[in-house]
Phi, psi and omega in degrees: 000142180249120186252130171264106182269118186254123183228157174225117178069030181212229182306138007268012181293154183287345177236156179131167188288318191263005190295322187288311183288328176294319179295319177294322179296312182295317181289326183283336180252061185291346180285348180254158171264146181234133166251130183257127175241105192242134173254125180265153185256345183203160175294325179297322179296318179293324181294333179288345177083191183253160166290159175289124188265142178284165184295338180288350173280111185274327186205145175231127173238136183232157176205145182269143171249008194253349187303136181283338175239174177304135185295354179244006180258191179288153179092000179285139176300149180301132179093350182263321187302127174080001186266342190246346184244161180248141173077030181296134178086354180290142176250134180284143170279184184298317181296317180293325178295318177296319180297314178298314183299321179294314180293318182293321180295322179296318178293317182295321178300319180293326180286321185275338182279152173297160179297114181214168181300132178093347181296320179296322179293319178295320179299313181296318180298317178294318181297310182289330175297317176296321180296318180292323176296317179296322180292324183276319189241344185070193173072009185293325183298323178285321181296325182293342178252013184276170176295330178300316180294318181296317180293321178296321178293319178299318179295320179293322180292330183263005179295152183304325183267010185288155175302136184295335179289313181288340178298337180269007182294148178244178182302315176301326177294318178299315182296318180293319183290319180295330175293314178295323180293321178299319179293318181294329183262011179303325178302337178293334186266001182285159179264039181269351193258074177218177180291344175261008180238237181296334177294346181265353183271160178266340183203134172261128179241106179274127181281358174195172175276199177071217185299328180298328182274350180302313176301328177292322176299317180287328175299320177288320182295314186272328188233355182074022180283126180294151184243128174247130182243125176245128178229110173271339168225124187295121185297323181296321177299318179297322178294317179299317179294320181292322180299320181290340183266353183265156181275026181286161180288163181299317178298320179294318178298319181294316180293320180294318178295319179295318179299310182294325178296316180287326175296317178297317179299321179292320177300314179296324182291325184270344181292137175287330180204146179235129182241092173290155181274351180191171182294327178300313177294324180297319178297319177300315182296320178296319179295334181267011172107002181290138177287126183301329181292340180270350187272135177214112184291128175231110182291149177299145177266128181235149182283115181272338186297325183293344179251006186297318183296325179282325185287332180294127181293141178230133175073174182287336181289338179066193177058029171072008176081015178291160179299118185292351180256002188252132173255135185241136170240134181228133177164192176272141178279112177198157184302329181296340180280348174052055176291341177297313177297323179297317180294320177294322178295319181291333174297323176291324178297318183294332179295326183260337177230085185299338181273000183288151178228153176235123178246117179260112186246127183224166179278146178272353184259151171072021180270123177267189182295321180296317180295319179296319179294320180292322177298317178297321178297318180292322176298317179295321179295319178297319178294328179285320182285332182232063186292318183293314181296319181295323181290326183273348186287133177250351180209167180301321183292342182272343183275133182293336177235125180233144175249117187231153180253141174291130185099353177277182182295328181280328183228081182296320182234160180300318181300331180295331179296315180287333179289344187286337185225177181260338182231133176249134185241143173234124189242018190295154170256342175223131182203141172267253174266117187282091184297316182298329178293318178295320178298319177297323178294318175303326181277002178071031182263142170288143187233151170235124187224155172275152184276080179224155175054227183263020185301309183297321179296319180291314184292313177058036179089005181260011178205176180264137182236133182231163178294149176290159179056039180226083183301325181294316179294322178296319179294316180298319180294318178297318180296320181298325179278323178298330183268356186229085183297326179294320178294319177301318181295315181296312181295320180296318179294319179293322179295318179296317179297320180294317181296319180292334179279324191249331196242024180268162176299322183298316180292325178295315179294319180298321180294313182288330175300314179291322180294318178302312181294321179296314182292319183289334177278330182273329183229061182291148178274122179265105180253147176276117181277130181240150175273187184296332179275357180088009178269154178303136181267116184290146176060028178287330180257116178299152181299329182298337182291345185244009178285123182285166174095181182274152182254359179220137181287130177072157176068201182280161176301143175063024182293341180281345182277150176071022175085010180283172180280156175098037176135159179283161182269132179276169178294153184303321181295321178295317181297317181294320180294316182294333179273359180078022182269132180272121175291153180299131180096355181244042176097353178270166179270120184282164181281352182285152177175155185287321181079349179287137181085000178290144181263009183239029178068027183292140174215122177291135181283000000 
């Protein structure tokens, strides 16, 4: 099977949100071929390079979403200009201008109008109309910033049924929004949509919603390729949070939020299956229009082996031998983690347990100015809350509160951070999937967490949960575990068993292995096989590919393939034929290719 993996700001780059789970997915499903279609978010991300790719990655195509100016104008970084867009510099004729104006106006009307019946259909019609124009004529990136687009947007904002907020938009607002819209719609202008690109894959797997899924929408539109969308953090939620933090005007924020909301709804509507990473994300997707029948939770896969030595119980004290008086916090330093409440809570703990210690362990990489300022604020607060201890401390070990970096002398490895204490605490006010909490569970640690995001779902009764922004409740929960070693041992053992059952790489790979086979059997791509002369190739599709009905008794279709339950596994050639998959060399387009001269940053792996 040939998979088109669609990413934004992640894999195969060495930095980004999705790089780790995508890399584990590609390496773990070595029986499939992968084509990577990656959108980068910054020049710094591209400068960091790629992860080392396994041999099953046949092709990588990249394109930037981050350029501050038009990618074909002045100011483009060396090597970027002209590589990612099609039709640069083309001027539309009268017919193309009318066609563009009609499609853009339809999209703009849907963005500016309040949510009403038919708005989603108008948005989709405008979106696909622009995509077809870009595929046929190119030049969409320039048209989206043209005066025609600005006037169409102004007309949509001033229409009688427009949202009253966007009705107050001014010319600077129009210019800013069309600039943001051009960046968001850049995937429409890429040269990825051909029989040697997305048209050659059997399944598109988007690693997030939003712009990353746009190539998947066009793959389904142009070639009938099924789309699978995985969201471990809901992209629309991230956009809503980002919009609120920017100094943009109210009309621009309203139009941007409406655009991303309708794009997300269209992605969910066209996806054959959506796999949220937890129930918290699933609820967001349902609220944003996802069909409940398409949703299937697949927890992120995490490497448990690196924590095995810490997680194995030792001695009668249990809990892996950590210091019974030490509370550990592990994560990124940022205001959403609410270390201020944690420090105030620990001040209450010290009043009742003078021997208690708090170790705050964070990563030394990826800290921006905001994180550095917040860390300095927390250090100052710790010195204020514990003045006598800080004044008397002669070493890190003597201070009741320590700030340490992973990779430093005190914490050489991540597992060492969890090994340092008996209780692990999470104090966040905003959280998606709590990775540090799962790591603590792998280590067999009892945990105290705030009730945010997917925390309750992850813990499942194996730890203590308190309300966020409540230092007194956080302190009481920590004290109850510090004073009860038997309870810590029971909770830690139960947490480790739960994590090994639900959150390992193996369970994640098994889930996607089955999903791939299910989708390709349920939604096979029917391609016309041609010979070297371009004539139809007779008998290219085996008769088995068209036999209706299920191929395995009980359970889901094809449950017997790939080692699943409900029947023996057939040979790979039989499975591919029955699913309508063309083997390389039998009329299908292979993943091999030179990549030289490609305008989309293509590079054969």
